[in-house]
C-alpha positions as CSV (number, residue, x, y, z in Angstrom):
1,M,0.0,0.0,0.0
2,L,2.8,2.4,0.8
3,P,4.6,2.1,-2.6
4,T,1.2,2.9,-4.3
5,R,0.7,6.0,-2.2
6,S,4.3,7.2,-2.9
7,F,3.8,6.6,-6.6
8,E,0.5,8.5,-6.6
9,E,1.9,11.7,-4.9
10,P,3.9,13.1,-7.9
11,K,1.2,12.0,-10.4
12,N,-1.4,14.2,-8.6
13,Q,0.8,17.2,-7.8
14,D,-1.0,19.5,-10.2
15,I,-4.5,18.5,-9.2
16,V,-6.0,21.0,-6.8
17,K,-9.2,20.4,-4.9
18,S,-11.2,22.1,-2.2
19,D,-10.7,21.0,1.3
20,R,-11.8,22.2,4.8
21,T,-9.9,23.2,7.8
22,H,-11.0,22.2,11.4
23,L,-12.9,25.5,11.4
24,Q,-14.6,24.5,8.2
25,D,-12.9,27.2,6.1
26,A,-12.7,26.1,2.4
27,I,-9.1,26.0,1.2
28,P,-7.4,24.8,-2.0
29,I,-5.1,21.8,-1.5
30,A,-3.1,19.7,-3.9
31,S,-4.3,16.1,-4.1
32,S,-0.6,15.1,-3.7
33,R,-0.7,16.7,-0.3
34,E,-3.7,14.7,0.8
35,I,-2.1,11.5,-0.5
36,S,1.0,12.4,1.5
37,G,-1.1,12.6,4.6
38,W,-2.6,9.2,4.0
39,R,0.9,7.8,3.4
40,N,2.1,9.3,6.6
41,L,-0.8,7.8,8.6
42,I,0.1,4.3,7.2
43,E,3.8,4.8,8.0
44,V,3.0,5.8,11.6
45,G,0.6,2.9,12.0
46,V,3.1,0.4,10.8
47,E,5.8,1.8,13.1
48,D,3.4,1.7,16.1
49,I,2.7,-2.0,15.3
50,R,6.4,-2.7,15.0
51,I,7.1,-1.0,18.3
52,S,4.4,-3.0,20.1
53,L,5.3,-6.4,18.7
54,P,7.8,-7.4,21.4
55,R,5.2,-6.9,24.1
56,L,2.5,-8.8,22.1
57,Y,4.9,-11.8,21.7
58,K,4.9,-12.3,25.5
59,L,2.0,-14.7,26.1
60,V,0.1,-14.8,29.3
61,L,-0.6,-18.5,29.7
62,G,-1.1,-19.0,33.4
63,G,-4.2,-21.2,32.8
64,T,-6.6,-18.8,34.5
65,A,-7.8,-15.2,33.9
66,V,-5.7,-13.8,36.7
67,E,-2.4,-15.3,35.4
68,A,-1.8,-17.2,38.6
69,G,-1.3,-20.6,36.9
70,L,-3.9,-22.0,39.3
71,N,-5.5,-25.2,37.8
72,A,-2.7,-25.6,35.3
73,P,0.3,-27.9,35.5
74,K,3.7,-26.4,36.3
75,G,5.5,-25.4,33.1
76,F,2.2,-25.1,31.2
77,D,3.0,-21.7,29.9
78,T,6.5,-22.6,28.6
79,L,5.2,-25.8,27.0
80,I,2.4,-24.0,25.1
81,A,4.8,-21.3,23.9
82,Q,7.1,-24.0,22.6
83,K,4.3,-25.8,20.8
84,L,3.1,-22.5,19.2
85,Q,6.7,-21.8,18.0
86,K,6.8,-25.3,16.4
87,I,3.6,-24.3,14.4
88,D,5.3,-21.2,13.2
89,Y,9.1,-21.4,13.7
90,R,9.6,-17.8,12.8
91,S,7.4,-16.7,15.6
92,P,9.1,-15.2,18.6
93,L,6.2,-16.1,20.9
94,R,7.3,-16.8,24.5
95,E,5.8,-17.1,27.9
96,R,5.6,-13.9,30.0
97,S,8.1,-14.2,32.8
98,Q,6.2,-12.3,35.5
99,Q,3.0,-13.9,36.6
100,V,0.8,-13.0,39.5
101,P,2.1,-15.0,42.5
102,C,-0.1,-17.9,43.6
103,P,0.0,-18.9,47.3
104,D,-0.2,-22.7,46.7
105,R,2.8,-22.9,44.3
């Protein structure tokens, strides 16, 4: 999607359209400028996802909603993370190291 947007910017440089400010004033704007804004939104979104991925890879697999590991065998979280990595070997999924302490463990 990004290469398409970058390609469209120079093609639409001479096309001027009417746009509105936040105060609803009508202003002329080049279509290439609008496309540039769309491209920037995509770039920022992709970067936000890239930044958040390391945290998303940490799986909470305690076996319960409160992450205590209650009602799950010891090592359950590690085992499941390993099995998921076997399904997709490129995946950096892993168990989250800090879980809520459980009094009976």
